[in-house]
Phi, psi and omega in degrees: 000134180290134180284129177281149174277003183247154190276322190250128172270111186248124181225143178192169174244142175244124175249128182194204181231141178057036176287151181226108184299325179293318179293320178296314178300318179295321178297315178303310183297327182277333191242344185237143172271131179170187178209181179058039182289132171227120176226098184229148178156210181222197185288348182251338186208128178232134174263133179244136170223128186202137174260127184205165172265353184228068183297333180297328177291321177298314181297318180298314179297311183297323178295335179286345182267338183168199179278130178254143180203177186051047184277128176229124174235111181250137179275100184291335177293315178297318180298319180297333179270007177081017179257161176294134184281000000 
């Protein structure tokens, strides 16, 4: 697996109405520093996976789109050192 240059592996689901995975992906690329972006789903549910140093900004944006749940933020730096993430 390729090592990300970012510390936090951020994953969550967004449940809402009239969601647009392309628009969400474009917003991420324009406003957040990170890599390994995955934004897939439909107008009611989108899954997000993103490596970043600022997961709180991702959570704030996603919460503005709808209800967020199944939130996982893992510290990949700690994991690489053999510690619990």
